[in-house]
Structures are given as C-alpha cells and as structure tokens.
FIKESE-956428 format. One record per residue (C-alpha): residue in three letters; x, y, z. Coordinates in Angstrom, 1 decimal. Layout:
% FIKESE-956428
<code = ala&xx = X&yy = Y&zz = Z> $
...
//
This chain:
% FIKESE-956428
<code = unk&xx = 74.6&yy = 95.0&zz = -67.9> $
<code = unk&xx = 76.6&yy = 97.9&zz = -66.7> $
<code = unk&xx = 80.2&yy = 99.0&zz = -66.2> $
<code = unk&xx = 81.3&yy = 101.3&zz = -64.1> $
<code = unk&xx = 84.7&yy = 103.3&zz = -63.7> $
<code = unk&xx = 85.0&yy = 105.1&zz = -61.3> $
<code = unk&xx = 87.7&yy = 108.1&zz = -60.0> $
<code = unk&xx = 87.0&yy = 110.1&zz = -57.7> $
<code = unk&xx = 83.6&yy = 111.9&zz = -56.2> $
<code = unk&xx = 83.3&yy = 113.3&zz = -59.3> $
<code = unk&xx = 84.7&yy = 111.9&zz = -62.1> $
<code = unk&xx = 82.5&yy = 108.8&zz = -62.9> $
<code = unk&xx = 81.5&yy = 107.2&zz = -65.7> $
<code = unk&xx = 78.6&yy = 104.3&zz = -65.7> $
<code = unk&xx = 77.6&yy = 102.6&zz = -68.9> $
<code = unk&xx = 74.8&yy = 100.3&zz = -69.3> $
<code = unk&xx = 73.8&yy = 98.1&zz = -72.5> $
<code = unk&xx = 70.4&yy = 98.1&zz = -73.6> $
<code = unk&xx = 68.9&yy = 94.7&zz = -74.9> $
<code = unk&xx = 68.4&yy = 96.9&zz = -78.4> $
<code = unk&xx = 71.5&yy = 97.4&zz = -78.7> $
<code = unk&xx = 72.0&yy = 101.7&zz = -77.2> $
<code = unk&xx = 74.5&yy = 102.3&zz = -75.2> $
<code = unk&xx = 73.6&yy = 104.9&zz = -72.7> $
<code = unk&xx = 76.0&yy = 106.3&zz = -71.1> $
<code = unk&xx = 76.9&yy = 109.1&zz = -67.7> $
<code = unk&xx = 79.5&yy = 110.7&zz = -66.7> $
<code = unk&xx = 80.8&yy = 113.7&zz = -64.2> $
<code = unk&xx = 83.9&yy = 115.0&zz = -64.6> $
<code = unk&xx = 84.4&yy = 117.7&zz = -62.9> $
<code = unk&xx = 81.5&yy = 120.6&zz = -63.0> $
<code = unk&xx = 80.7&yy = 118.5&zz = -66.2> $
<code = unk&xx = 77.6&yy = 116.1&zz = -66.7> $
<code = unk&xx = 77.8&yy = 114.2&zz = -70.0> $
<code = unk&xx = 74.9&yy = 111.5&zz = -70.4> $
<code = unk&xx = 73.3&yy = 110.4&zz = -74.1> $
<code = unk&xx = 72.8&yy = 107.1&zz = -75.8> $
<code = unk&xx = 74.2&yy = 105.3&zz = -79.2> $
<code = unk&xx = 73.8&yy = 102.6&zz = -81.4> $
<code = unk&xx = 75.9&yy = 100.1&zz = -80.4> $
<code = unk&xx = 77.3&yy = 98.3&zz = -84.0> $
<code = unk&xx = 80.1&yy = 96.2&zz = -82.1> $
<code = unk&xx = 82.4&yy = 99.0&zz = -81.8> $
<code = unk&xx = 81.9&yy = 101.6&zz = -78.8> $
<code = unk&xx = 81.5&yy = 104.4&zz = -80.1> $
<code = unk&xx = 84.2&yy = 107.5&zz = -79.6> $
<code = unk&xx = 83.0&yy = 109.8&zz = -77.2> $
<code = unk&xx = 82.5&yy = 106.6&zz = -74.7> $
<code = unk&xx = 86.7&yy = 105.6&zz = -75.0> $
<code = unk&xx = 87.3&yy = 109.1&zz = -74.7> $
<code = unk&xx = 84.2&yy = 109.8&zz = -71.5> $
<code = unk&xx = 87.2&yy = 106.5&zz = -69.8> $
<code = unk&xx = 90.5&yy = 108.5&zz = -71.1> $
<code = unk&xx = 89.6&yy = 111.2&zz = -69.2> $
<code = unk&xx = 88.3&yy = 110.0&zz = -66.6> $
<code = unk&xx = 91.0&yy = 108.2&zz = -66.1> $
<code = unk&xx = 93.4&yy = 110.7&zz = -66.3> $
<code = unk&xx = 95.6&yy = 111.5&zz = -62.7> $
//
C-alpha cells in the first residue's frame, strides 16, 4: 500500500508499507530530497509525521 501527499510539484511525499513491517518514504520539499526506510511498530515514526507537516505547510 502506498500513501501520497501532494501540495505542489515541489512539495510531495510518498510512503509505502512493506509486508515485512517497514515504511519506505520519499519526499520532495523545495530543492530538498528526503528518503529512507523506518521500521513500523504500530506508530508512525516522527520523521514521517514531520515530513507530512512540512509538505502540508502553506
């Protein structure tokens, strides 16, 4: 499953859930690219919630 946030072409975030319990994410915020993998233990890691907030900022 993949979730996507799209604010504009330079403010996007994609998060994919793997069957082995990992969250893979990639974000484009202005000129910055952020991506990685975090384990999922029932709570969304802080780095991902922070990225959601940054993408949604006006």
